C-alpha angles and dihedrals in degrees: 000000000000123000130219089254091055091048091050092049093048090051095040092235133117125273087241090058092052091046092050091051091049090052094044093245122153125247105082123092119246091249091052091047091051092047093050094047092049091049090050090055093044092050093042094241116183117187117235096236094176093055092045093050092047089053089051090043088234118106094174089216132123124203113227118195116190126189095221131345091208093068109101095233099053105067093057091048091051089048090055091050091048094049094053093043090052090052090053093043094249127135127213129226107208126210119187111200093189091212097153091050090052102039109010112223092320089093089069088081098040134083101188090103092059089094089059090051091052091048090054091047090053091049090052092048088052087056089057099248112169096217145000129235115192115201118201127203095220130019113259139126111281132181099184095116112084112242091219094056112151093222133044119276135193130190118218119202094002144069128250099182085222119104089203088065105050120223119213112196144162117266094234093169089059092047094052091045090054096052096042090047087054091053091050091051087055089058101262117142102158101064120170124206132215105191136193125244112324094232092057118110087211092057094044093051092045091053090052090052090051091049093047092052090052093047094049089053095047093249121142119241110237111198090198088068091064122085124178118224134168103250092265128123089244089062091062093045093048098055101039095090093049093052092046088052089056091056100246116165095199138027125211108206114196091222137022094243093062089047087059088059090055089052089051093053094045090054090055089050092049090243124137123230111232092024112047093023131012117225133188130182140190136235100038093240112188092251092061091074091057097054114108104266099020111253125251105227148149120270112223111226092227096147089049091051090056092045092050091048090055091047090053090049095051091048089054092048089052088048091236118160116269116258092216123045091205092050093233118127117187121200119207124241128225129234115231113196117202133151106290097094126075122208104232099175 
């Protein structure tokens, strides 16, 4: 592979001239610029970007550590990070910890893998990344990023409890409020809930959104209408009969998978979703569009979470003031209306 010196010699110009042309600096005539670029192509010259960036102390690279690429939420978040980085002429170096594959969701309540996270951060720093974005599989409070890190860090889809390390999360309260408000506008007042695990920040915030929608519409909150599941299809199936017995006209499932369980049970009872009982979900998983009828749900702004995390990172690299003093940036969800809700007004 040719070097800058060899290109300069072949063109009978100085090394500085070739370097200026490479870096789009003025000074060379158009004919010289054209000659040098053609000679680079002819001699198969490839610039050593790493060496150039190290010399300039600017690698224009961001380290991205993800907990597990097989979790449905993570690819879209990474795509959002990548899109914004591309716009700002940054590259990402991606590390997949594969935690869910190794430990299932049990690792959510463990911290013995924090050492692995710190090892990967050190490896990325050794590769001269300018910042670190850590992407969680499930929102929770995490302290796996060292507070004395020598470069900026951002957490996407999780909380750090440290305003110096921004947290970019989904506004689940807003999403639940939107979809329960939609049910109320369709005339539903007795709205059951099948929640996720009680220790989940997602589930807690979604319950608050449900309660706020009721309050704003002068409807009493009935705790007996709320059942706590575990995010699985069986959870939805298991609690359908109990909610039907309480006379609810609609069920808010805190994810689309549990809503599928409600569909299963209604089919066994010869009842039709969207007619005999209205159902809404959350997450807009791909399968929700294939339910019969397709499920009204909330679209998680996963791509936007990644994009916003990258924006926060670039602001830190530019040493711009933080937009939020508490370091928490919430991204709004989007209501997706399909055919699983009946207007009963």
